[in-house]
C-alpha positions as CSV (number, residue, x, y, z in Angstrom):
1,M,-39.1,-4.1,5.7
2,T,-42.5,-5.1,7.0
3,K,-43.9,-2.1,8.9
4,L,-45.5,-3.3,12.2
5,P,-48.9,-1.8,13.1
6,A,-49.3,0.8,15.8
7,Q,-50.2,-1.9,18.4
8,P,-48.7,-5.2,17.1
9,V,-49.6,-8.7,18.3
10,I,-46.4,-10.6,18.7
11,H,-45.8,-14.4,19.0
12,E,-42.6,-15.4,20.7
13,V,-41.1,-18.7,19.4
14,N,-38.1,-20.5,21.0
15,T,-36.3,-21.1,17.7
16,R,-34.1,-24.1,18.6
17,V,-36.9,-26.0,20.4
18,W,-39.3,-25.3,17.6
19,L,-36.9,-26.4,14.9
20,R,-35.9,-29.5,16.8
21,E,-39.5,-30.6,17.0
22,L,-40.0,-29.9,13.3
23,Q,-37.0,-32.1,12.6
24,A,-38.8,-35.0,14.1
25,R,-41.5,-34.8,11.5
26,P,-41.3,-36.4,8.0
27,G,-39.0,-34.4,5.8
28,R,-36.7,-33.3,8.7
29,P,-36.1,-29.6,8.0
30,A,-32.5,-28.7,8.8
31,G,-32.9,-25.0,9.4
32,L,-35.0,-21.9,9.1
33,G,-34.8,-22.1,5.3
34,D,-36.3,-25.5,5.3
35,V,-39.4,-25.0,7.5
36,P,-42.5,-26.2,5.6
37,K,-45.3,-23.7,5.0
38,D,-47.8,-25.5,7.3
39,A,-45.4,-25.0,10.2
40,W,-45.2,-21.3,9.5
41,D,-49.1,-21.3,9.4
42,E,-49.2,-22.9,12.9
43,I,-47.2,-20.1,14.5
44,T,-49.0,-17.3,12.6
45,P,-52.7,-17.8,13.3
46,Q,-55.0,-14.9,12.2
47,G,-54.4,-11.9,14.4
48,I,-50.6,-12.3,14.7
49,D,-48.6,-9.3,13.3
50,A,-45.0,-10.3,14.1
51,V,-43.1,-13.4,15.1
52,W,-40.2,-13.1,17.6
53,L,-37.7,-15.8,16.8
54,M,-35.9,-16.0,20.1
55,G,-32.4,-17.3,20.2
56,V,-31.1,-17.2,16.6
57,W,-27.7,-15.8,17.3
58,E,-24.4,-17.7,17.7
59,R,-24.1,-19.0,21.2
60,S,-21.0,-19.3,23.3
61,D,-19.1,-22.6,23.8
62,V,-17.5,-21.1,26.9
63,G,-20.9,-20.1,28.2
64,R,-22.2,-23.6,27.6
65,D,-19.3,-25.1,29.5
66,I,-20.0,-22.8,32.4
67,A,-23.7,-23.8,32.4
68,L,-22.8,-27.5,32.3
69,R,-20.6,-27.0,35.5
70,D,-23.3,-25.0,37.4
71,P,-25.1,-27.3,39.9
72,A,-28.1,-24.9,40.2
73,L,-28.6,-24.8,36.4
74,R,-28.2,-28.5,36.0
75,S,-30.9,-29.0,38.7
76,A,-33.3,-26.6,36.9
77,F,-32.7,-28.5,33.6
78,K,-33.5,-31.8,35.3
79,Q,-36.6,-30.4,36.9
80,A,-38.0,-29.2,33.5
81,L,-36.8,-32.1,31.5
82,P,-36.2,-35.2,33.7
83,D,-34.4,-37.2,31.0
84,V,-32.2,-34.2,30.0
85,T,-28.8,-35.0,28.3
86,E,-25.9,-32.8,27.5
87,E,-27.0,-32.9,23.9
88,D,-30.1,-31.0,25.0
89,I,-28.1,-28.1,26.5
90,A,-27.0,-25.5,24.0
91,G,-26.0,-22.7,26.4
92,S,-28.0,-19.5,26.9
93,P,-29.3,-17.5,23.9
94,Y,-28.4,-14.4,26.0
95,C,-24.8,-15.5,26.2
96,I,-24.0,-14.3,22.6
97,R,-20.7,-14.7,21.0
98,R,-21.5,-12.9,17.7
99,Y,-24.6,-11.4,16.1
100,V,-24.6,-13.8,13.2
101,V,-27.3,-16.4,12.8
102,D,-26.1,-19.7,14.1
103,E,-25.1,-22.1,11.3
104,T,-27.0,-24.9,13.0
105,L,-30.2,-22.8,12.3
106,G,-29.3,-22.2,8.7
107,G,-27.2,-19.1,9.0
108,N,-28.2,-15.7,7.6
109,A,-29.5,-17.3,4.4
110,G,-31.9,-19.5,6.5
111,L,-33.1,-16.4,8.4
112,A,-33.7,-14.5,5.1
113,S,-35.9,-17.4,3.9
114,A,-37.8,-17.3,7.2
115,R,-38.3,-13.6,6.9
116,A,-39.6,-13.9,3.4
117,E,-42.1,-16.6,4.4
118,L,-43.4,-14.3,7.1
119,A,-43.5,-11.3,4.8
120,R,-45.6,-13.2,2.3
121,R,-48.2,-13.4,5.1
122,G,-47.8,-9.7,6.0
123,I,-46.1,-10.6,9.2
124,G,-43.0,-9.0,10.6
125,L,-39.9,-10.5,12.2
126,I,-38.5,-9.6,15.6
127,L,-35.1,-10.6,16.9
128,D,-33.2,-10.1,20.2
129,Y,-30.4,-7.8,21.1
130,V,-28.5,-8.0,24.4
131,P,-27.0,-4.6,25.1
132,N,-25.7,-5.2,28.6
133,H,-23.2,-8.1,28.1
134,L,-21.5,-10.6,25.8
135,A,-20.0,-14.0,26.0
136,P,-16.4,-14.2,27.4
137,D,-15.3,-15.7,24.0
138,S,-16.7,-12.8,22.0
139,P,-14.2,-11.5,19.5
140,W,-14.8,-8.1,21.0
141,V,-13.0,-9.1,24.2
142,S,-9.6,-9.2,22.5
143,E,-10.3,-6.8,19.7
144,H,-12.1,-4.0,21.7
145,P,-11.3,-4.3,25.4
146,E,-12.3,-0.7,25.7
147,Y,-16.0,-1.8,25.3
148,F,-16.0,-3.6,28.6
149,V,-16.0,-2.9,32.4
150,Q,-12.5,-3.8,33.5
151,G,-11.4,-5.1,36.9
152,T,-8.1,-5.8,38.7
153,A,-6.3,-8.9,39.7
154,E,-7.0,-8.1,43.3
155,E,-10.8,-7.8,42.6
156,L,-10.7,-11.2,40.8
157,R,-8.9,-12.7,43.8
158,R,-11.3,-11.2,46.3
159,D,-14.5,-11.8,44.4
160,P,-14.1,-14.5,41.6
161,A,-17.9,-14.7,41.2
162,A,-18.0,-11.1,40.0
163,Y,-14.9,-11.1,37.8
164,L,-13.1,-13.4,35.3
165,E,-10.0,-13.4,33.2
166,A,-10.7,-13.3,29.4
167,G,-8.5,-12.2,26.5
168,G,-5.6,-11.5,28.9
169,R,-7.6,-9.0,30.9
170,I,-9.7,-9.0,34.1
171,L,-13.3,-8.2,33.2
172,A,-16.4,-7.8,35.3
173,R,-19.2,-10.4,34.8
174,G,-22.5,-9.0,33.6
175,R,-25.0,-8.2,36.3
176,D,-28.4,-6.8,37.3
177,P,-27.7,-4.7,40.5
178,F,-30.3,-6.5,42.5
179,F,-28.9,-10.0,41.8
180,P,-25.6,-11.8,41.8
181,P,-23.5,-11.6,38.6
182,W,-24.4,-13.9,35.7
183,P,-21.5,-16.4,35.6
184,D,-21.4,-16.8,31.8
185,V,-21.2,-13.2,30.4
186,V,-18.9,-10.1,30.6
187,Q,-20.2,-6.6,31.3
188,L,-20.2,-4.0,28.5
189,N,-19.5,-0.4,29.5
190,A,-22.5,1.8,28.6
191,F,-20.5,5.0,29.3
192,A,-17.8,4.2,26.7
193,P,-18.4,6.2,23.6
194,E,-16.7,3.5,21.5
195,L,-19.3,1.0,22.8
196,R,-22.2,3.3,22.0
197,A,-20.9,3.7,18.4
198,A,-20.5,-0.1,18.1
199,T,-24.0,-0.8,19.5
200,T,-25.5,1.6,17.0
201,D,-23.6,-0.2,14.2
202,V,-24.6,-3.7,15.3
203,L,-28.3,-2.7,15.7
204,A,-28.3,-1.1,12.2
205,R,-26.8,-4.3,10.8
206,I,-29.4,-6.4,12.6
207,G,-32.0,-4.1,11.0
208,E,-31.0,-5.6,7.6
209,L,-32.3,-9.0,8.8
210,C,-35.5,-8.1,10.6
211,D,-38.3,-5.6,11.2
212,G,-37.8,-5.0,14.9
213,V,-35.6,-5.8,17.9
214,R,-36.5,-6.7,21.5
215,C,-33.7,-5.3,23.7
216,D,-33.0,-7.5,26.7
217,M,-33.0,-5.8,30.1
218,A,-32.9,-2.4,28.4
219,M,-33.1,-0.4,31.7
220,L,-29.6,-1.6,32.8
221,L,-28.0,0.8,30.2
222,M,-29.8,3.9,31.4
223,N,-27.3,6.4,32.7
224,D,-28.6,6.6,36.2
225,V,-29.1,2.8,36.6
226,F,-25.6,2.1,35.1
227,A,-24.0,4.7,37.3
228,R,-25.4,3.2,40.5
229,T,-24.2,-0.2,39.4
230,W,-20.8,0.6,37.8
231,Q,-19.7,4.2,38.5
232,R,-16.6,3.2,40.4
233,H,-15.4,1.3,37.4
234,A,-17.1,3.2,34.5
235,G,-16.5,6.7,35.6
236,P,-18.9,9.7,35.3
237,P,-21.9,9.3,33.0
238,P,-21.9,11.1,29.6
239,E,-24.1,14.0,29.2
240,E,-26.4,12.1,26.8
241,D,-28.2,9.0,27.9
242,F,-27.3,5.6,26.3
243,W,-30.6,4.9,24.4
244,P,-31.2,8.3,22.9
245,A,-27.7,8.3,21.6
246,V,-27.9,4.8,20.1
247,L,-31.5,4.8,18.8
248,S,-31.2,8.1,17.1
249,G,-28.2,6.8,15.2
250,V,-29.9,3.5,14.3
251,R,-33.0,5.2,13.0
252,Q,-31.0,7.4,10.7
253,R,-30.0,4.2,8.9
254,R,-33.2,2.1,9.6
255,P,-36.1,4.5,10.0
256,G,-38.8,1.9,10.0
257,M,-37.3,-0.4,12.6
258,T,-39.4,-1.1,15.8
259,F,-37.7,-1.2,19.2
260,V,-39.2,-3.1,22.2
261,A,-37.6,-2.7,25.6
262,E,-37.7,-5.4,28.3
263,A,-38.2,-3.1,31.2
264,Y,-38.7,-3.4,35.0
265,W,-38.7,-1.2,38.1
266,D,-41.4,1.2,36.7
267,L,-39.0,2.6,34.1
268,E,-41.4,2.1,31.2
269,W,-42.3,5.7,30.8
270,A,-38.7,6.8,31.0
271,L,-37.6,4.3,28.3
272,Q,-40.5,5.4,26.1
273,Q,-39.2,9.0,26.4
274,Q,-35.7,7.7,25.5
275,G,-36.9,6.4,22.1
276,F,-38.4,2.9,22.6
277,D,-41.6,2.2,20.7
278,F,-42.8,-0.3,23.3
279,C,-41.9,-1.4,26.8
280,Y,-42.8,-4.5,28.8
281,D,-45.8,-3.9,31.2
282,K,-44.5,-6.1,34.0
283,R,-46.6,-4.2,36.5
284,L,-49.9,-5.3,34.8
285,Y,-48.5,-8.9,34.5
286,D,-48.0,-9.0,38.3
287,R,-51.4,-7.5,39.0
288,I,-53.2,-9.9,36.7
289,L,-51.5,-13.0,38.2
290,H,-51.2,-11.9,41.8
291,G,-53.3,-8.9,42.4
292,S,-57.0,-7.8,42.5
293,A,-59.4,-6.2,40.1
294,E,-59.0,-2.9,42.0
295,S,-55.2,-3.0,41.5
296,V,-55.6,-3.7,37.8
297,R,-58.2,-0.9,37.5
298,A,-55.8,1.5,39.1
299,H,-53.1,0.5,36.7
300,L,-55.4,1.1,33.7
301,R,-56.2,4.7,34.7
302,A,-52.9,5.8,33.1
303,G,-53.1,7.8,29.9
304,E,-54.1,6.1,26.7
305,D,-51.0,7.3,24.8
306,Y,-48.7,5.8,27.4
307,Q,-50.7,2.5,27.5
308,R,-50.5,2.2,23.7
309,R,-46.7,1.9,24.0
310,L,-46.8,-0.9,26.6
311,V,-46.4,-4.7,25.9
312,R,-49.1,-6.7,27.6
313,F,-48.4,-10.4,28.3
314,L,-49.3,-13.3,30.5
315,E,-46.1,-15.3,29.9
316,N,-42.8,-15.3,28.0
317,H,-39.6,-17.3,28.2
318,D,-38.6,-15.6,31.5
319,E,-42.0,-16.1,33.3
320,P,-43.7,-19.3,34.3
321,R,-46.3,-20.8,32.0
322,V,-49.6,-19.2,32.8
323,A,-51.5,-22.6,32.5
324,A,-49.5,-23.8,35.5
325,H,-50.7,-20.9,37.6
326,L,-54.3,-20.1,36.5
327,G,-57.2,-22.5,36.0
328,P,-58.8,-22.6,32.5
329,P,-61.6,-20.0,33.3
330,E,-59.0,-17.6,34.9
331,E,-56.7,-18.0,32.0
332,R,-59.4,-17.2,29.4
333,A,-60.5,-14.1,31.4
334,A,-56.9,-12.9,31.5
335,A,-56.4,-13.6,27.8
336,V,-59.5,-11.5,26.9
337,M,-58.1,-8.7,29.0
338,T,-54.6,-8.9,27.4
339,A,-56.1,-9.0,23.8
340,T,-58.5,-6.1,24.2
341,L,-56.4,-3.6,26.1
342,P,-54.4,-0.9,24.3
343,G,-50.7,-1.6,23.5
344,A,-48.7,-4.3,21.9
345,T,-49.6,-7.8,23.0
346,L,-47.1,-10.7,23.4
347,W,-48.0,-14.4,23.3
348,H,-45.6,-17.2,23.9
349,E,-45.5,-20.3,21.7
350,G,-47.3,-23.1,23.6
351,Q,-49.4,-20.7,25.6
352,F,-52.3,-21.2,23.2
353,T,-52.2,-25.0,23.7
354,G,-51.9,-24.9,27.5
355,R,-48.2,-25.9,28.0
356,R,-47.3,-26.0,31.7
357,T,-43.5,-26.6,31.7
358,H,-41.4,-23.5,32.1
359,L,-38.3,-24.5,30.0
360,P,-34.9,-23.0,30.8
361,V,-33.7,-21.1,27.7
362,F,-30.5,-23.2,27.7
363,L,-32.4,-26.3,26.6
364,T,-33.2,-27.3,23.0
365,R,-35.8,-30.0,23.9
366,R,-38.9,-29.8,26.0
367,P,-41.1,-32.6,27.5
368,E,-44.1,-33.7,25.5
369,E,-47.4,-32.3,26.7
370,P,-50.8,-33.0,25.3
371,P,-52.2,-29.9,23.5
372,D,-55.5,-28.5,24.7
373,A,-57.4,-28.1,21.4
374,G,-60.2,-26.2,23.1
375,L,-57.8,-23.6,24.5
376,R,-56.1,-23.2,21.2
377,A,-59.5,-22.7,19.4
378,F,-60.5,-20.1,22.1
379,H,-57.3,-18.1,21.6
380,E,-57.5,-18.2,17.8
381,R,-61.1,-17.0,17.9
382,L,-60.2,-14.2,20.3
383,L,-57.3,-13.0,18.3
384,A,-59.2,-13.2,15.0
385,A,-62.2,-11.3,16.5
386,V,-60.0,-8.5,17.7
387,R,-58.2,-8.3,14.3
388,N,-61.3,-8.6,12.1
389,T,-63.4,-6.0,14.0
390,G,-60.5,-3.5,13.9
391,M,-61.5,-2.5,17.5
392,R,-58.0,-1.5,18.6
393,N,-57.7,1.0,15.8
394,G,-60.2,3.2,17.7
395,H,-60.1,5.2,20.9
396,W,-60.0,3.2,24.2
397,R,-61.7,4.2,27.4
398,L,-61.9,2.6,30.9
399,L,-65.5,2.2,32.1
400,E,-66.8,2.4,35.7
401,C,-68.7,-0.6,37.2
402,E,-71.3,0.6,39.7
403,G,-73.0,-1.5,42.3
404,W,-75.5,-1.3,45.1
405,P,-75.3,-0.7,48.8
406,D,-76.1,-4.3,49.6
407,N,-73.9,-5.8,46.8
408,A,-70.2,-5.0,46.5
409,S,-69.4,-7.7,43.9
410,H,-69.1,-4.9,41.3
411,R,-65.6,-4.3,42.5
412,A,-64.5,-7.5,40.9
413,L,-65.6,-6.4,37.4
414,L,-63.4,-4.6,34.9
415,A,-64.8,-2.9,31.8
416,W,-63.6,-0.9,28.9
417,C,-64.6,0.1,25.4
418,W,-63.3,1.0,22.0
419,T,-64.8,3.5,19.7
420,G,-63.7,3.9,16.1
421,E,-64.5,3.9,12.4
422,T,-65.2,0.1,12.5
423,G,-67.7,0.3,15.3
424,R,-68.2,0.3,19.1
425,F,-67.0,-2.5,21.3
426,V,-67.1,-3.3,25.0
427,S,-65.3,-5.8,27.2
428,V,-66.4,-6.8,30.7
429,V,-64.4,-9.3,32.8
430,N,-65.3,-10.8,36.1
431,F,-61.9,-10.9,37.8
432,A,-62.9,-13.1,40.7
433,G,-63.9,-16.6,41.6
434,H,-67.4,-15.6,42.5
435,R,-70.5,-14.3,40.6
436,S,-70.5,-10.5,40.2
437,Q,-73.1,-7.9,39.1
438,A,-72.8,-4.3,38.1
439,R,-74.2,-1.5,36.0
440,V,-71.7,-0.4,33.3
441,R,-72.6,2.9,31.8
442,L,-71.8,3.0,28.0
443,P,-70.4,6.3,26.8
444,W,-72.3,6.5,23.4
445,T,-75.0,9.0,24.1
446,E,-75.9,9.0,20.3
447,L,-77.5,5.6,21.0
448,T,-79.8,7.0,23.8
449,D,-83.0,7.2,21.6
450,S,-82.6,3.8,19.9
451,Q,-82.6,0.1,20.8
452,V,-79.1,-1.3,21.1
453,R,-77.9,-4.7,19.9
454,L,-75.0,-6.4,21.7
455,A,-73.5,-9.1,19.6
456,G,-71.0,-11.6,21.3
457,L,-67.7,-11.8,19.5
458,L,-66.6,-15.0,21.2
459,D,-70.0,-16.8,21.0
460,D,-73.3,-16.5,19.3
461,S,-75.0,-14.5,22.0
462,R,-77.3,-11.6,21.0
463,Y,-79.0,-9.1,23.3
464,E,-81.3,-6.1,22.7
465,R,-81.4,-3.3,25.2
466,S,-82.8,0.2,25.5
467,G,-80.3,2.8,24.6
468,R,-81.6,5.0,27.3
469,E,-80.9,2.3,29.8
470,V,-77.3,1.4,28.7
471,T,-76.3,5.1,28.5
472,G,-78.2,6.1,31.6
473,P,-78.1,3.8,34.6
474,G,-75.9,1.5,32.6
475,L,-75.8,-2.0,31.0
476,F,-76.7,-4.6,33.7
477,V,-74.0,-7.2,33.8
478,D,-74.3,-10.5,35.7
479,L,-71.2,-12.7,35.2
480,D,-70.2,-16.1,36.7
481,A,-66.8,-16.5,38.2
482,W,-64.1,-15.4,35.7
483,G,-66.8,-14.8,33.1
484,V,-66.4,-12.4,30.2
485,H,-68.4,-10.4,27.8
486,L,-66.9,-9.2,24.5
487,F,-69.6,-7.3,22.5
488,A,-69.9,-5.4,19.3
489,V,-72.5,-2.6,20.2
490,E,-74.8,-1.5,17.3
491,P,-77.8,0.7,17.0
492,G,-81.0,-1.3,16.5
493,R,-84.4,0.1,15.6
494,G,-85.4,3.4,17.0
């Protein structure tokens, strides 16, 4: 097992789309075991610690048929891929029939080859687990009906969108309590002790194939959330919450396995306490894309230990492509923020090259889009700089940006620093479409009596400043709209 670092950098890849594009190249790799080394190199630039191969499990034919008959889904497919055909529609990777690697991807043997290729590069493998629901044609439906939330014939008659008949029983369709039920999946019962034991077993077996698991919609299984959604059907909650019971059992068998929770509704801290190593930071995502510098700053005042166990991201398969919402300077500024904050970071395949089409996960083909070579070079330089300096192995601190009575532009600036065995580093981002100035007081008082060198990590810039100035009134910063500084800070001559 490849042990992931304390704050891993993860690259999400849509496995079927990626493989289909590789199959169009000379040599036509058939599955994960046939991927050429240069293709692995492309998705593992320097600075990546783990690859999340999204969508490797056996998908449901029943789920695919439901998707094909859904007018709203067909419209979304057409919007993303105007020349879409039924051949391009594989069904949802989150409508899973069995947790075995799909044979069209090379099966378990193909995945083992892929994992070995990654391990040779020192890179871990992350896979999905969907704890809330399964496909209607899952073998569990007939073999273990006690694992599912059951309904009645009358409920099916009254609300066919919320129930379906499968395996000779009426089962509830899977759902998030704030949205209509998902039409292609059936709901697992988080309160059933048999389901908890089965989940522990499946996750432990998945742990034989990978180094970590991203748990889809993990908060839906928490006792209080599940009770509000299903108590009338599921009965009273057990004394122990779902995730502590499951994860403790898995870790007895797979002690080095990493668990990532997709989390919403400000439940990140609670899920961390229940055993997850990392939880999505959806709140920061929303504030970066739709908020202000002050809202981001307020979010970053949380404790460092808590922040180190968050997953920072600008896009993933559920969210729109960031290039479609932010202009190039804004996107670069947001990327510097994401890369230099504490916590795990998640990058989405195609994000580095500026893809703009948000592809429904049901599809195996995406439209051609010209890659932005400059954007890719920027991201590669950013990730390499963060990795090579070792900055995120140190201690992180949010810095204050101070202005003047007649200049409030400092409010648009965000600044933080890292201090560790590999050096001192400071990031400053102008999170606004106008020029901004501030004084940023650096915390390293040991530099007071020396000159200070600031070396740009993303460019060749070099500055010398008085240590007494940068640790006293502060480093003077003057940045254009969406401008950034990323400096290594070193003592110069005394």
